[in-house]
C-alpha positions, 0 to 999 in steps of 0.5 A: 609430612610423616613417612611409614616404612615396612620391609622385609623383600627387595621388592618396593611399591609406595603409596601416596596420599596425595596426586603426583606423589605428594603428601605422607607416603607408605612404603612397603616392601611385601604383604601389608594387609592394613594400611591403617595398622601401619599408620596410613590412612585408606586414601591413595591418590598415587602409586610408585611401583619401584620393583616387581609386580603388585596386587592392590585391594580397596579395602583391608585383609585383601578383600575388595577391588583387585588392581594389578600394578607393575613397575611404573608411575601412577600420578592419580587413581585413574591411572590404575582404572580405580573410580576412587582414592581408597586402597586398604591392602597389597602384597606382591605377586610372587612367582615359585620355582625358575622355570616359566613359560607362556604359549599364545594361541591365535585362535580359540580353543588352544589352536592355531599358530602358537608362539611361547615366550620364555622372557620378556618380549615388547613385540609379539611380531618379533617372535613370529606372531603373524595376526594381531589377536591372541585368542587363548593362553597356557602358562606353564611353571616349572615345566608343568601347567599352572594350576587355575591357569591352564585351558582358559581363555584371554578373557578367563571362560573356559575354552569353547567346544573344539570347532566353535569360537564360543561367541567370541569374534575377537581375541586380545589384542597385541 
């Protein structure tokens, strides 16, 4: 078995040609725009995310279908919701700055009960969220809204006009 190693960051994701973490592997610790340039074919059947969150693409040069992978093990490509074993590039999801928070709203158009999260929170009810549905979210970085992510609903569409639900009858279930 031949292993290929790319290193520059403390983040790490490992791709395996075979299911259940078998076969050749590629360890990545930063941006990798083309697996083939690193001596690794584009066939990936299992992935282990050792640290960080990653965005992976089924084609080189950060193109094609995107997959967001967080810390954990993915023993077969169906586990990251892929329909095939193609993977061509990846990069870590980096947060710039130090201060981040997220505001979760139970109603559409950023209204209703709001819960602010500044750290990991496995159970939203522990933060006082009374309903089991979130309809809109605001994300802030370094105290200001992050560009492209403010004023959007969970499904990524612009917020509906005030006083309407925009055709949405249920939101993000937690």
